C-alpha positions as a printed Julia matrix, in Angstrom:
112×3 Matrix{Float64}:
  99.02  177.36  326.2
  99.46  175.69  329.58
  98.71  171.99  329.62
  97.12  171.89  333.06
  95.21  174.09  335.49
  94.05  173.47  339.04
  90.71  174.05  340.71
  90.42  173.85  344.49
  86.8   173.4   345.53
  86.5   174.43  349.18
  82.98  173.03  349.63
  83.93  169.47  348.7
  87.55  169.82  349.89
  89.05  168.53  346.68
  91.76  169.71  344.31
  91.1   168.97  340.64
  93.78  168.73  337.96
  92.29  169.71  334.6
  93.64  169.38  331.1
  91.47  171.76  329.08
  88.01  171.21  330.55
  88.62  167.54  331.38
  89.3   166.48  334.98
  92.38  164.25  334.84
  92.85  163.66  338.58
  91.32  164.7   341.87
  92.81  164.76  345.33
  91.34  165.27  348.83
  92.67  168.38  350.59
  92.63  170.09  353.96
  91.73  173.79  353.94
  91.85  176.86  356.17
  89.95  176.93  359.42
  87.5   179.61  360.57
  89.16  183.04  360.82
  92.05  181.71  358.7
  90.09  180.75  355.59
  91.74  179.68  352.37
  91.64  182.7   350.02
  89.3   182.49  347.03
  90.11  183.71  343.54
  92.56  183.29  340.7
  96.2   182.59  341.5
  99.28  181.0   339.94
 102.0   178.72  341.26
 105.04  180.97  341.7
 107.6   178.61  343.27
 108.2   174.99  344.18
 110.33  173.47  346.92
 111.03  169.87  347.82
 111.27  169.01  351.54
 110.48  172.54  352.83
 110.59  171.37  356.45
 108.24  171.99  359.33
 104.57  171.1   358.9
 104.7   171.41  355.08
 105.37  167.75  354.37
 107.27  166.53  351.33
 106.66  169.46  348.95
 105.61  173.14  348.79
 104.09  174.97  345.81
 103.74  178.66  346.63
 100.82  180.67  345.27
 100.85  184.21  343.87
  99.14  185.29  347.12
 102.12  185.61  349.48
 102.33  183.14  352.38
  99.78  180.74  350.83
 100.5   177.5   349.06
  99.65  173.93  348.21
 101.74  171.58  350.31
 102.09  168.18  351.92
 101.55  167.58  355.61
 103.13  165.85  358.57
  99.56  165.19  359.83
  97.72  163.05  357.24
  94.62  162.89  359.47
  94.06  166.61  358.72
  93.2   165.97  355.07
  89.53  166.66  354.38
  89.18  169.0   357.34
  89.26  172.76  358.05
  92.56  172.87  359.89
  95.21  174.98  358.17
  96.17  178.66  358.39
  94.71  179.06  354.88
  96.97  176.82  352.84
  95.82  173.79  350.9
  97.12  170.57  352.47
  97.56  167.34  350.55
  98.79  163.84  351.35
 102.54  163.77  350.74
 102.26  161.18  347.96
  99.58  163.27  346.24
 101.51  166.54  346.4
 104.62  164.82  345.05
 102.63  163.36  342.14
 101.01  166.73  341.41
 104.3   168.62  341.64
 105.73  166.52  338.81
 102.77  167.41  336.56
 102.32  171.15  337.09
 105.07  173.71  336.42
 105.57  177.14  337.96
 103.04  179.43  336.26
 100.15  176.94  336.46
  96.79  178.67  337.05
  95.0   177.87  340.33
  91.34  178.74  340.88
  90.08  178.54  344.46
  86.29  178.56  344.62
  83.78  178.37  347.48
């Protein structure tokens, strides 16, 4: 059984790292803006890439919904806001920490 799972709560703009039913860590996130909302549902992390370039900051973790992911940002002021094209943005230090804890295959729930 997987050690961790992730829950992204769009209403409070936080990403929660859970071990079983226990929240181990939480991180502030930026989410999709109007007309480019972050998709809701059940996904998995399908790939990981360090230093993906462009606006994706220090790390990219792709989701099972193509073109969507959890990634860092080159604009830290965007965290906590509705600003992305649907991806989940994190501070670079946070996404690097999280990337070391969760492997490819980790379940990701995105809820309203």
